[in-house]
C-alpha positions in Angstrom: 79.7 97.5 102.2 83.3 98.5 102.3 83.7 101.8 104.0 87.1 101.9 105.8 90.6 101.1 104.8 93.2 100.6 107.6 96.9 100.9 106.8 99.8 99.7 108.8 102.6 102.3 108.6 106.1 100.8 108.9 106.7 98.7 105.8 103.4 99.7 104.2 103.5 103.5 104.0 107.2 104.0 104.7 110.1 101.7 104.1 111.2 102.1 107.6 111.8 98.5 108.8 115.5 98.6 107.8 116.0 101.9 109.7 114.1 100.5 112.8 116.1 97.3 112.7 119.5 99.1 112.3 118.5 101.5 115.1 117.9 98.6 117.4 121.3 97.1 116.5 122.9 100.5 117.0 121.4 100.7 120.5 122.6 97.2 121.4 126.1 98.0 120.0 126.2 101.1 122.3 125.6 98.6 125.2 128.4 96.3 123.9 125.9 93.7 122.6 126.2 92.2 119.2 123.2 90.8 117.3 122.4 89.9 113.7 119.7 91.7 111.6 117.4 88.7 112.0 116.9 89.6 115.6 115.2 93.0 115.3 113.3 91.8 112.2 111.6 89.3 114.5 109.7 92.2 116.1 108.3 93.6 112.9 104.6 94.3 113.5 105.0 94.5 117.2 105.4 97.6 119.4 108.7 99.3 120.2 108.0 98.8 123.9 107.6 95.0 123.5 110.8 94.8 121.5 112.8 96.8 124.1 111.5 94.7 127.0 112.4 91.5 125.2 115.9 92.9 124.4 116.5 93.6 128.0 115.4 90.1 128.9 117.2 88.3 126.1 120.5 90.0 126.6 120.3 90.6 130.4 120.8 94.3 129.9 121.4 96.4 133.0 119.2 99.3 131.8 115.6 100.4 132.3 113.0 100.3 129.5 112.7 104.1 129.5 116.5 104.5 129.2 116.8 102.0 126.4 113.8 103.6 124.7 115.7 107.0 124.8 118.8 105.4 123.4 116.8 103.6 120.7 115.0 106.8 119.7 118.3 108.7 119.5 119.7 106.0 117.2 116.6 106.0 115.1 116.5 109.8 114.9 120.1 109.8 113.7 119.3 107.4 110.9 116.1 109.4 109.9 118.1 112.6 109.8 120.5 110.9 107.4 118.0 108.9 105.3 114.7 110.7 105.8 111.4 109.0 105.5 111.3 106.7 102.5 107.8 106.2 101.1 106.8 102.9 99.7 106.4 103.4 96.0 102.9 104.4 94.8 101.3 104.3 98.3 100.8 108.0 98.5 98.9 108.0 95.2 96.8 105.1 96.5 95.9 106.9 99.7 94.9 110.0 97.8 92.8 107.9 95.4 91.0 106.1 98.2 90.3 109.4 100.0 88.8 110.8 96.7 86.6 107.7 96.4 85.0 108.5 99.8 86.6 105.8 102.0 87.4 106.5 105.6 91.2 106.0 106.1 93.0 105.1 109.3 96.6 104.1 110.3 96.9 101.4 112.9 100.6 101.2 113.6 102.8 99.8 116.3 104.8 103.1 116.2 104.2 105.9 118.7 101.6 108.6 118.1 104.4 111.1 117.6 106.1 109.0 114.9 102.8 108.3 113.0 102.0 112.1 113.0 105.6 113.0 111.9 105.5 110.5 109.0 102.1 111.4 107.7 102.9 115.1 107.8 106.3 114.6 106.2 104.7 112.7 103.3 101.9 115.2 102.9 99.2 112.5 103.5 98.1 113.7 107.0 94.8 115.3 105.7 93.6 112.1 104.1 93.4 110.1 107.3 90.4 110.3 109.6 92.2 108.5 112.5 95.8 107.8 113.5 95.9 104.9 116.0 99.1 103.8 117.8 99.7 100.4 119.3 101.2 102.2 122.2 97.7 103.3 123.3 96.2 99.8 123.6 96.7 97.1 126.1 98.1 94.4 123.8 100.4 94.9 120.8 100.1 93.0 117.5 99.6 90.1 117.0 96.7 90.9 119.4 93.9 92.7 117.4 93.6 95.6 119.9 95.0 98.3 117.7 92.8 97.3 114.7 89.7 97.1 116.9 90.4 100.6 118.2 90.9 101.9 114.7 87.5 100.5 113.6 85.8 101.9 116.6 87.3 105.4 116.1 86.3 105.4 112.5 82.7 104.8 113.7 82.4 101.6 111.6 81.7 97.9 112.0 84.3 95.2 111.6 82.5 94.0 108.5 82.9 97.4 106.8 86.7 97.5 106.8 89.8 96.0 105.2 93.4 96.1 106.4 96.7 96.4 104.5 99.7 94.8 106.3 103.3 93.7 105.6 104.1 91.6 108.7 103.2 88.2 110.1 102.1 89.9 113.4 99.9 92.4 111.6 98.2 89.7 109.4 97.6 87.5 112.5 96.1 90.5 114.3 93.8 91.2 111.4 92.7 87.6 111.2 92.0 87.5 114.9 89.9 90.6 114.5 88.1 88.9 111.6 88.8 91.7 109.2 90.0 90.8 105.6 93.7 91.7 105.1 95.8 92.3 102.1 99.4 91.2 102.6 102.0 93.5 101.0 105.2 91.5 100.3 107.8 94.1 101.1 111.3 92.7 100.5 112.7 95.1 103.2 110.4 93.7 105.9 112.3 90.4 106.2 111.0 86.9 105.7 107.4 87.4 106.8 104.8 84.7 106.7 101.7 86.4 105.1 100.0 83.2 104.0 96.9 83.9 106.1 96.2 87.1 104.2 93.3 87.1 101.7 95.6 88.1 98.9 99.3 89.1 98.4 100.5 92.1 96.4 104.0 93.0 95.4 103.4 96.7 94.8 100.7 99.4 95.2 100.7 100.4 91.6 98.6 97.2 91.0 95.7 98.0 93.3 92.9 100.6 93.4 89.4 101.0 94.9 87.8 98.3 92.7 90.6 95.9 93.6 90.0 96.5 97.3 86.2 96.1 96.8 86.8 92.7 95.1 89.0 91.4 98.0 86.4 92.6 100.4 83.5 91.0 98.5 85.4 87.7 98.1 86.0 87.6 101.9 82.3 88.2 102.6 81.1 85.9 99.8 79.4 88.7 98.0 79.0 88.0 94.2 81.1 90.3 92.1 79.9 92.6 89.4 82.3 91.9 86.6 81.5 94.5 84.0 78.5 96.2 82.4 77.2 97.7 79.1 74.4 100.1 78.3 71.6 97.8 79.3 73.3 94.9 81.0 75.2 93.9 84.1 77.6 90.9 84.0 77.8 89.4 87.5 78.7 86.3 89.3 75.6 84.2 89.8 74.5 83.8 93.5 72.8 80.6 94.7 69.4 82.3 95.0 69.3 82.8 91.2 69.8 79.1 90.4 66.1 78.3 90.1 65.7 80.9 87.4 68.9 79.7 85.6 67.5 76.2 85.7 64.3 77.4 84.1 66.3 79.0 81.3 68.3 75.8 80.8 65.1 73.7 80.4 63.9 75.9 77.5 64.2 73.9 74.3 64.8 77.1 72.3 67.8 77.8 74.5 69.4 74.4 74.8 68.8 73.1 71.2 72.4 73.3 70.1 73.9 72.9 73.6 74.2 69.3 74.7 75.9 70.2 78.0 73.1 72.5 78.9 70.6 69.8 77.9 72.3 67.5 80.4 72.4 70.1 83.1 68.7 70.7 82.6 68.0 67.2 83.7 69.4 67.8 87.2 67.2 68.6 90.1 67.3 72.0 91.6 69.1 70.6 94.7 71.8 69.0 92.5 72.4 72.0 90.3 72.6 74.2 93.4 75.2 72.0 95.0 77.2 72.0 91.7 77.0 75.8 91.6 78.4 76.0 95.1 81.4 74.1 94.0 81.6 76.2 90.8 81.7 79.4 92.8 84.8 78.2 94.6 86.6 76.5 91.7 85.9 79.0 89.0 84.8 82.4 90.3 87.2 82.4 93.3 90.1 80.4 92.1 90.4 81.3 88.4 88.7 84.7 88.6 86.4 83.9 85.7 83.7 81.5 84.6 80.2 81.7 83.1 78.7 84.8 84.7 75.1 85.9 84.8 73.7 88.4 82.3 71.3 90.7 84.2 69.1 93.5 83.0 70.2 96.8 84.5 66.7 98.2 84.7 65.0 95.3 86.5 68.0 93.2 87.9 66.5 90.1 86.2 68.8 87.2 85.2 68.3 86.6 81.5 71.3 84.3 80.6 74.9 83.5 80.9 78.1 84.7 79.3 81.8 84.2 80.1 84.8 82.0 79.8 85.9 78.5 80.9 89.2 76.7 80.3 88.7 73.7 78.1 90.8 71.3 76.0 90.3 71.4 72.2 92.2 68.7 70.3 94.6 68.4 73.2 95.3 72.1 73.6 94.2 74.1 76.6 92.1 77.2 75.5 90.0 79.9 77.0 86.5 79.2 75.5 83.7 81.7 75.3 80.2 80.5 76.3 76.9 82.4 76.1 73.2 81.7 76.2 70.1 83.9 76.6 66.5 83.2 77.6 64.5 82.9 74.4 62.3 85.8 75.5 65.3 88.1 74.9 66.4 86.7 71.5 66.7 89.2 68.7 67.1 92.1 71.1 70.8 92.7 70.7 71.5 91.6 74.2 73.7 88.7 73.0 76.2 90.8 71.2 76.1 93.4 74.0 77.0 90.8 76.6 79.6 89.1 74.5 81.3 92.4 73.6 81.4 93.4 77.3 83.0 90.2 78.5 85.5 90.2 75.6 86.6 93.7 76.5 86.9 92.7 80.2 89.0 89.6 79.3 91.4 91.6 77.2 91.7 94.5 79.6 91.5 92.9 83.0 92.4 89.2 82.7 95.6 87.7 81.4 93.8 86.5 78.3 95.2 87.1 74.8 93.2 84.6 72.7 89.6 83.5 73.0 88.2 80.4 71.3 84.5 79.5 70.6 82.8 76.3 69.5 79.4 76.3 67.9 77.2 73.8 66.1 77.5 74.5 62.3 73.7 74.6 62.2 73.5 77.3 64.8 73.3 80.3 62.5 72.4 82.7 65.3 75.5 81.8 67.2 77.7 82.0 64.1 76.3 85.5 63.2 77.0 86.7 66.7 80.6 85.4 66.7 81.3 87.0 63.4 79.8 90.3 64.5 82.0 90.2 67.6 85.1 89.8 65.4 85.8 86.1 65.7 87.2 84.3 62.7 86.5 80.8 61.5 89.4 78.4 61.9 88.2 74.9 61.1 85.7 72.1 61.8 86.6 69.7 64.7 85.1 66.6 66.3 84.0 66.7 69.9 82.2 63.8 71.5 81.6 62.5 68.0 79.8 65.7 66.9 81.0 68.3 64.5 81.7 71.8 65.7 83.0 75.0 64.1 86.0 76.5 65.8 86.3 80.3 65.9 89.0 82.4 67.6 89.5 86.1 68.5 93.0 87.5 69.3 93.6 90.5 71.6 
């Protein structure tokens, strides 16, 4: 279960990377050394101490680390006095939202403890964080995982109860080494960072919330997602352990009468259909973010059917097609329209879907009634695999 959210600070909470980079160049300029902006950007995600030691080595500077640190801090303070702390848009709202949802929050930053405290107090987010952890207090800076491991430990959590938000290559690498799922924030002011190892990339914090973080966490740990719900039903991704029950439903003649694809699937062995569902989880649930989900009773947790969407070609046109079936024991109970309505609402509100198609056998009166009740309109009759089907559509 996701319990802790760990934030990097520079480039994630404040847009400080340009200020830090320019302060490093200002310090070098004071020492009569010229460098391009690419040089300090190469240290994003690492500690200030590591950057300063490398600067002394790279430019053969006749100055101690402590003296260079003082010069750098003076240059940075001058810029902050002029520019102030610039928060990343919407991150303060996200932090407050996650705190209200009961998550434990920590900062694990390469900045000093004093800098982290100053930033959080200036942005009025200090009370929301349980722990503030500086890379200066651990043996090895990012890309080593030390600062994240310390943050998890100080939160009193396990590694598998946390998720990280980072904007740098070093930070993402550190998170991956710690085996903690990481969200990569693509901050244009953080330079050209390789965030490809992150579980997902975001371009702004207005697009994420607690459910989003939970989905990323569950994907990483291969936990089936709950997609949506209704009064009596849960619509969820189907785990492998429920395949035997699904196969029993497929083999029911009252279920598969008008569904030739289900009739064909019902002929498979349990081993074969389980292997196919393993591939389906990766190709549909994980890649597309939709598929045929399981319909579960809220009260008992029992799987009673399937409902959802797949991308198909109808007369040469790619469409999003609705699919649904219920165990015959639950026919006539209103579960069908309840499930279909729930997934349609989810598709229009949470997926980039504006038009849903549905095919049904013209003799399948129960299916036709359900589609009409859900708001679908008849379009035409088509041929598919030499069989006639009625095509219905529903626009957002």
